[in-house]
C-alpha positions in Angstrom: -27.8 -6.2 -34.4 -30.4 -4.6 -32.3 -32.0 -6.2 -29.2 -35.2 -7.0 -31.1 -33.2 -8.5 -34.0 -31.2 -10.7 -31.6 -34.4 -12.0 -30.1 -35.9 -12.8 -33.5 -32.7 -14.5 -34.6 -32.8 -16.6 -31.4 -36.1 -18.1 -32.5 -34.2 -19.8 -35.4 -32.2 -21.8 -32.8 -28.5 -22.1 -31.9 -26.1 -20.0 -29.8 -22.5 -19.3 -30.5 -19.6 -17.5 -28.8 -16.8 -15.4 -30.2 -13.2 -15.3 -29.0 -14.0 -12.4 -26.7 -17.0 -14.1 -25.2 -19.5 -12.2 -27.3 -22.7 -14.3 -27.9 -23.4 -14.6 -31.6 -26.9 -15.9 -30.9 -29.2 -15.4 -28.0 -31.1 -18.1 -26.2 -34.7 -17.8 -25.3 -35.9 -17.4 -21.7 -38.7 -19.4 -20.4 -41.2 -18.7 -17.7 -43.1 -20.9 -15.3 -46.7 -20.3 -14.8 -48.3 -20.3 -11.3 -50.9 -22.9 -10.6 -54.5 -21.9 -11.3 -56.9 -21.3 -8.4 -58.9 -24.4 -9.1 -55.7 -26.5 -9.1 -54.8 -25.1 -5.7 -58.1 -26.4 -4.2 -58.2 -29.8 -6.1 -57.9 -31.7 -2.8 -61.3 -30.3 -1.8 -62.9 -31.3 -5.1 -61.7 -34.8 -4.7 -63.7 -35.0 -1.4 -66.9 -33.8 -3.0 -68.4 -37.1 -4.1 -67.2 -39.2 -1.1 -68.5 -36.7 1.4 -72.0 -36.4 -0.2 -72.1 -40.2 -0.6 -71.4 -40.6 3.1 -74.1 -38.1 4.1 -76.6 -39.9 1.8 -75.6 -43.3 3.1 -76.0 -42.2 6.7 -79.5 -41.0 5.9 -80.4 -44.2 4.0 -79.0 -46.5 6.7 -81.0 -44.5 9.3 -84.3 -45.1 7.5 -86.2 -47.9 9.2 -88.2 -48.6 6.1 -85.1 -49.7 4.2 -84.6 -53.5 4.4 -81.4 -55.1 5.5 -80.6 -56.3 1.9 -81.2 -52.7 0.7 -78.8 -51.4 3.3 -76.1 -53.9 2.2 -76.7 -53.0 -1.4 -76.4 -49.2 -1.0 -73.2 -49.7 1.1 -71.7 -51.9 -1.6 -72.6 -49.6 -4.5 -71.3 -46.5 -2.5 -68.0 -48.2 -1.8 -67.7 -49.3 -5.4 -68.5 -45.7 -6.6 -65.8 -44.2 -4.4 -63.2 -46.9 -5.4 -64.2 -46.2 -9.1 -63.3 -42.5 -8.6 -60.0 -43.3 -6.7 -59.0 -45.9 -9.3 -59.5 -43.7 -12.4 -58.5 -40.4 -10.7 -60.0 -38.0 -13.2 -57.9 -34.9 -13.3 -59.5 -31.7 -12.3 -59.1 -28.5 -14.4 -59.9 -30.6 -17.6 -56.6 -32.3 -18.2 -57.0 -32.9 -22.0 -54.4 -35.7 -21.9 -56.7 -37.9 -19.7 -60.1 -37.5 -21.5 -60.7 -41.1 -22.2 -60.1 -42.0 -18.6 -62.3 -39.1 -17.4 -65.2 -40.1 -19.7 -64.9 -43.7 -18.5 -65.2 -42.5 -14.9 -68.1 -40.2 -15.7 -70.1 -42.9 -17.5 -69.5 -45.4 -14.7 -70.4 -43.0 -12.0 -73.7 -42.0 -13.8 -74.6 -45.6 -14.2 -73.8 -46.5 -10.6 -75.8 -43.6 -9.2 -79.1 -44.8 -10.7 -79.5 -48.0 -8.6 -78.5 -46.1 -5.5 -81.3 -43.5 -6.0 -83.8 -46.1 -7.0 -83.2 -47.9 -3.7 -83.4 -44.7 -1.5 -84.2 -41.0 -2.4 -81.4 -39.7 0.0 -79.0 -40.3 -2.9 -80.5 -37.4 -4.8 -78.0 -35.3 -2.7 -75.1 -36.8 -4.7 -76.4 -35.1 -7.9 -74.7 -31.9 -6.9 -71.3 -33.5 -6.8 -71.9 -35.6 -9.9 -72.9 -32.6 -12.1 -70.1 -30.4 -10.8 -67.4 -33.1 -11.0 -68.4 -34.3 -14.5 -68.2 -30.8 -16.0 -64.9 -30.1 -14.1 -63.3 -33.3 -15.4 -64.7 -34.0 -18.9 -64.7 -31.8 -22.0 -67.9 -29.9 -22.6 -69.3 -32.1 -25.5 -69.0 -35.6 -23.8 -69.9 -34.0 -20.4 -73.1 -32.7 -22.0 -74.0 -36.2 -23.2 -73.3 -37.6 -19.7 -75.5 -34.9 -18.2 -78.3 -35.8 -20.6 -78.1 -39.4 -19.5 -78.1 -38.2 -15.9 -81.2 -36.2 -16.6 -83.0 -39.3 -17.9 -82.0 -41.1 -14.7 -83.4 -38.2 -12.7 -86.7 -38.5 -14.4 -86.8 -42.3 -13.9 -85.9 -41.9 -10.2 -88.7 -39.3 -9.8 -91.2 -41.5 -11.5 -90.1 -44.3 -9.1 -91.4 -42.5 -6.1 -95.1 -42.1 -6.7 -97.8 -43.0 -9.0 -97.8 -40.3 -11.7 -100.3 -39.8 -14.4 -99.0 -39.7 -18.0 -99.1 -35.9 -17.9 -97.1 -35.8 -14.7 -94.6 -38.2 -16.2 -94.1 -36.0 -19.2 -93.8 -33.0 -16.9 -91.2 -34.8 -14.8 -89.2 -35.6 -17.9 -89.4 -32.0 -19.2 -88.4 -30.7 -15.8 -85.4 -33.1 -15.6 -84.2 -32.0 -19.1 -84.6 -28.4 -18.1 -82.2 -29.0 -15.2 -79.7 -30.6 -17.6 -79.9 -27.7 -20.0 -79.4 -25.2 -17.2 -76.4 -27.3 -16.0 -74.9 -27.4 -19.6 -75.4 -23.6 -20.1 -73.7 -22.9 -16.8 -70.9 -25.3 -17.5 -70.3 -23.7 -20.9 -70.0 -20.3 -19.2 -67.5 -21.7 -16.7 -65.5 -23.5 -19.4 -65.3 -20.2 -21.3 -63.9 -18.5 -18.2 -61.4 -21.3 -17.7 -60.3 -21.2 -21.4 -59.9 -17.4 -21.2 -57.8 -17.7 -18.0 -55.6 -20.3 -19.7 -55.1 -18.0 -22.7 -54.2 -15.1 -20.5 -51.8 -17.3 -18.5 -50.1 -18.4 -21.7 -49.9 -14.8 -22.9 -48.4 -13.6 -19.6 -45.8 -16.4 -19.8 -44.9 -15.4 -23.4 -44.6 -11.7 -22.3 -42.4 -12.6 -19.4 -40.2 -14.7 -21.6 -39.9 -11.9 -24.2 -39.2 -9.4 -21.4 -36.4 -11.6 -20.1 -34.9 -11.9 -23.6 -35.1 -8.2 -24.1 -33.4 -7.6 -20.7 -30.6 -10.1 -21.6 -30.1 -8.4 -25.0 -30.1 -5.0 -23.5 -27.5 -6.1 -20.9 -25.3 -7.5 -23.7 -25.7 -4.3 -25.6 -24.7 -2.3 -22.5 -21.6 -4.6 -22.0 -20.6 -4.2 -25.6 -20.9 -0.4 -25.3 -18.9 -0.3 -22.1 -16.2 -2.5 -23.7 -16.0 -0.2 -26.7 -15.7 2.8 -24.4 -12.9 1.3 -22.4 -11.1 0.3 -25.5 -11.1 3.9 -26.8 -10.1 5.2 -23.4 -7.2 2.8 -23.1 -6.1 3.5 -26.6 -6.3 7.3 -26.2 -4.6 7.5 -22.8 -2.4 4.6 -21.7 -1.3 3.3 -25.1 -0.6 6.8 -26.4 1.3 7.8 -23.2 3.4 4.6 -23.3 4.2 5.3 -27.0 5.2 8.8 -26.2 7.4 7.7 -23.3 9.2 5.1 -25.5 9.9 7.8 -28.2 11.1 10.3 -25.6 13.4 7.8 -24.0 14.8 6.7 -27.4 15.6 10.3 -28.1 17.4 10.6 -24.8 19.2 7.3 -25.5 20.4 8.6 -28.9 22.1 11.6 -27.3 24.0 9.6 -24.7 27.6 8.5 -25.1 28.0 4.7 -25.6 29.7 4.4 -22.2 27.4 6.8 -20.3 26.4 5.6 -16.9 22.8 6.6 -17.4 22.4 4.5 -20.6 21.6 1.3 -18.7 18.9 3.1 -16.7 17.4 4.5 -19.9 17.4 1.1 -21.6 15.6 -0.4 -18.6 13.0 2.5 -18.7 12.5 1.9 -22.4 11.9 -1.9 -21.8 9.4 -1.1 -19.0 7.5 1.4 -21.1 7.4 -1.1 -24.0 6.1 -3.8 -21.6 3.4 -1.4 -20.5 2.5 -0.6 -24.1 2.3 -4.3 -24.8 0.0 -4.9 -21.8 -2.2 -2.0 -23.0 -2.4 -3.4 -26.5 -3.3 -6.9 -25.2 -6.0 -5.3 -23.0 -7.4 -3.6 -26.1 -7.4 -6.8 -28.0 -9.2 -8.7 -25.2 -11.8 -6.0 -25.0 -12.4 -5.6 -28.7 -11.1 -8.5 -30.7 -11.8 -8.9 -34.4 -15.2 -10.2 -35.3 -15.6 -14.0 -35.5 -19.1 -14.5 -36.9 -20.7 -17.9 -36.0 -17.5 -19.1 -34.4 -18.0 -22.2 -32.2 -16.4 -22.6 -28.8 -13.7 -25.0 -30.0 -12.8 -22.6 -32.8 -12.6 -19.7 -30.4 -10.4 -21.6 -28.0 -8.0 -22.6 -30.8 -7.8 -19.0 -32.0 -6.9 -17.9 -28.4 -4.3 -20.7 -28.2 -2.8 -19.8 -31.6 -2.5 -16.1 -30.6 -0.9 -17.1 -27.3 1.7 -19.2 -29.0 2.5 -16.4 -31.5 3.0 -13.9 -28.8 4.9 -16.0 -26.3 6.7 -18.6 -28.3 5.2 -21.3 -26.0 3.9 -24.3 -28.0 0.2 -25.0 -27.5 -2.1 -27.7 -28.6 -5.9 -28.0 -28.5 -7.7 -31.3 -28.5 -11.5 -31.6 -28.7 -13.2 -34.9 -27.9 -16.8 -36.1 -27.7 -19.8 -35.0 -29.7 -19.8 -31.3 -30.0 -23.1 -29.5 -29.1 -24.4 -26.1 -28.6 -24.2 -24.8 -25.0 -26.0 -21.9 -23.4 -24.2 -18.7 -24.3 -23.3 -18.0 -20.6 -21.7 -21.4 -20.3 -19.6 -21.0 -23.5 -18.5 -17.6 -22.4 -17.4 -18.9 -19.0 -15.4 -21.8 -20.6 -13.7 -19.4 -23.0 -12.8 -17.0 -20.3 -11.4 -19.8 -18.2 -9.1 -20.8 -21.1 -8.0 -17.2 -21.5 -7.4 -16.7 -17.8 -5.4 -20.0 -17.7 -3.2 -19.0 -20.6 -2.8 -15.5 -19.1 -1.5 -17.1 -15.9 0.9 -19.3 -17.9 2.2 -16.1 -19.7 2.7 -14.2 -16.5 4.0 -16.8 -14.0 4.7 -20.3 -15.4 7.8 -19.9 -17.6 6.4 -22.9 -19.5 7.6 -24.4 -22.8 4.4 -26.2 -23.7 0.7 -26.0 -23.0 -2.1 -28.5 -23.7 -5.8 -27.6 -23.8 -8.4 -30.4 -23.8 -12.1 -29.7 -24.4 -14.3 -32.7 -23.7 -18.0 -33.1 -24.4 -19.5 -35.8 -22.3 -22.3 -35.9 -19.7 -20.7 -32.6 -18.6 -18.4 -30.4 -20.5 -14.8 -30.1 -19.2 -11.9 -27.9 -20.1 -8.4 -28.9 -19.0 -5.3 -26.7 -19.3 -1.9 -28.3 -18.6 1.4 -26.6 -18.6 5.0 -27.7 -17.8 6.0 -24.5 -16.1 7.3 -23.8 -12.6 4.0 -24.4 -10.8 2.9 -22.8 -7.6 1.2 -23.4 -4.3 -2.6 -23.1 -4.9 -3.1 -22.4 -1.2 -1.0 -19.2 -1.4 -3.5 -16.3 -1.1 -1.3 -14.0 -3.0 -1.2 -16.3 -6.1 -4.9 -17.0 -6.2 -6.6 -13.7 -7.4 -7.0 -14.8 -11.0 -8.2 -18.2 -9.9 -10.8 -16.7 -7.5 -12.2 -14.6 -10.4 -12.4 -17.8 -12.5 -14.2 -19.6 -9.8 -16.6 -16.7 -9.4 -17.4 -16.7 -13.1 -17.9 -20.5 -13.2 -20.2 -20.4 -10.1 -22.7 -18.3 -12.1 -23.2 -21.3 -14.4 -23.1 -24.0 -11.7 -19.5 -24.9 -12.8 -16.5 -25.8 -10.7 -12.8 -25.2 -11.0 -10.0 -27.6 -9.7 -6.4 -26.6 -9.7 -3.5 -29.1 -9.2 -0.1 -27.7 -8.9 3.1 -27.6 -6.9 6.3 -25.7 -7.2 8.5 -27.1 -10.0 5.9 -29.5 -11.4 3.6 -27.5 -13.6 0.0 -26.7 -13.3 -3.3 -28.4 -14.3 -6.6 -26.3 -14.4 -9.7 -28.4 -14.7 -13.0 -26.6 -15.4 -16.4 -28.5 -15.6 -19.9 -27.4 -16.2 -23.1 -29.4 -16.2 
């Protein structure tokens, strides 16, 4: 399967692992988008209306022509308008999940602005913040209706200050509507830029995700190619050399007298060469096992345990508890390698008669390997090389390894991953 085919196959869901740790399906990478520019300055936008209200309020309160009742009124409406904004907290950058709340805020703010400007013209200054914040918070269509209502209020407020003729009144209304149309046109352009920016951000995130998937697939392909190369090298060099040594020593043994002094040394040499040949064959099997298409992690562990028992004569049992679920490929590979390393240690050092493997699916996934062998001191630096490698592998998936053992009392290896 090529890298591209693996990625297409991953889109169908599911990830598996073979006995050798080969991922039968690939997961999909995800990317996190950076915050947009307007989201980084949202705090400044939230100050826009309160600041302009304060400036207008200062100007109105400083006007000696405004009565005491009028001053109390504009202070109360201004405080209500700010609290209305804080209570509804319309989200900037047009959060589509809060449109009803944003529209409610916009309508209330437009209606609250009219009595303010009818009492004192200083509150015309707040128009800048109202237009901008409405179009920043509300979708274009409802924002346009709110802007139209605001335009009518502008015309009414302008007619309030003066004694216009019918022609002047019509001109004022037309002028107010022109302002609204200009604001809507400008907002449509800004919204188009924002939508285009969002589309580009989504596309970049998808490209980064696909790039990560391709990189992962290429790494896997490189690992598979290197494993295949090493398998061929070991087969053509070490395995062939050990086979030749065994044959040559057997020929020498056949020419020796039954009571020859050198026969014992030759027999030992043959046994050593056969042991090396067995190690080479096991290494070849670990690097390039037979294909296990769509094999799950429990199946792969059971296959490893069965082969271990067949080769060593040590009884092994595998128990799986909990609701099985698909894990990320790297996690399944790490758990499988931990099982293989644990059994390899039993084979080399434990002199055990029985091994139990327990795989538990719970809040976290745990793998426990128990043997009744000779045990060892986990603190001994000489004995811990394989365990250090296991810990290093599990650390890459945020897992942990715990080893409980003492000489003469067997060994327990517990591996857990989130």
